[in-house]
N, C-alpha and C positions, 0 to 999 in steps of 0.2 A: 504494500500500500504506500509506504513512505517512498519507496523507490520510484513508483509511478508518479507521485506528486512532484518529486524533485525533478524527474525527467520532463514533465510537462511544464514546470516552472522554467526549466532551461530553454525550452522551445519558445515560451513567451518572452524570456529575457533576450533571446536573439532578435526578436522583433523590436523590443525596446532598444537594443543595441543599434539597430539600423536607424531608428528614430533619433537617437543621440548623435549618431554620426552625421545625419542630415542637419541637425541643429548646430554642429560644429564645422560645417563645410567652409565657412568664411575663414575661420581660424586655421583650418587644415591647409587651405590653399595659400594663406599668408605665411605659413611656417616653412615654406620652401621644400627642400628635399626631405626633411623630416616628416612633413605633412604628407607628401606623396608616398613615402614608404609606409607611413601609418595607414593611409587609405588602401594601399595594396594589401597590407597584412589584414586589415579589417575585411576586405573582400574575400581573402582566403579563409578567414574565420567563418564568415557566413557560408561560404561554399563547403567547408568541412562539416559544418552543422547540417547543411542540406544533405551531404553525403551520409552522415550518421543516421539521419531519419530515413533516407531512401534505402539504405543497406538493410534495414530492419533486423539488425543483429541485436539479440537480447542483451548482450554484454554492455552495450551503451546505456541501456535502460537500468541495468542492475548496479552499475558502479555509481554509487551516490557521490563519491569524492570527485569523479570526473565531471558530473553534472554541477556540483557545487563550485568548481573552478570557473565554469562559464557564468554562473550566477554572480560570483564575486567580481569577475571582470566587468560585467554589465553594471554592477553597483559602483565600481571604481570609476567607470566612465561617466556614470550618472552624477557622481560627486563633482567631477570636472565640469560637466555641463551646468550644474547648479551653481558652482562657483562663478562661472562666466556670466550667467544670467542674473544672479542675485547681487553681484558686486556692484554697488551703486556707482563706482568710479568708471565702470566699463561704458556707461552711457554718457559720460561727461566729455565735452569737447576738449578739455584741457588734459585729459588723461589718455595715455597711450597704453594699449594692452601689452603686457609683458609676455612676449612669445617664448621666452626661455622657459617659463613655467610649463607651457603646453608642449614644447619640444622635449623636455625632460620626461613628461608623462607619456608622450607619444612613444619614446624609446622604451619606457617601462612596459607599456601595453604591447608594443611590438614583440618584446622578448617573451611576454606571457603567452601571446598568441602563437609564437613559434613553438613554445613548449607544448601548448595544447595540440597543435598540428602534429608534432612528432609523437606525442602520446597517443593521439587518435590512430595514427598509422601503425604504431607499435601494437596497440590493442587489436587492431584489425588483423594484422598478420599473425599475431599470437593466437587469436581465435580461429583463424583458418588452419594453422598448424595443429591446434588442439583438436579440431574436427576431423582431421585426416587420420 
């Protein structure tokens, strides 16, 4: 029961992840190469989640820790979005957004997504080998 709840929460969190990325597009494109690499990694993250759903492997549903990592990543990105949109200085004409903050977080998220992708592939091939 808990496994299914966390799995479906992960699927919902991927949709929220896409919404958060759309809200950050201006910042992403203004961050230069860091933003572009972040956008590429986010696209891979969404594709790997689509892959896990379409593969219909039970192991992705059963691993609570795997699903919690995706939930935590969406939560982390949500904190960044909230910081951008609730910071009163972001809308001031006299204030320039500090893109170093976003670049640092983009690098962190890129590394987490890379870990998720490698973990997903490892789980997939391990499950195939176990089935044989």
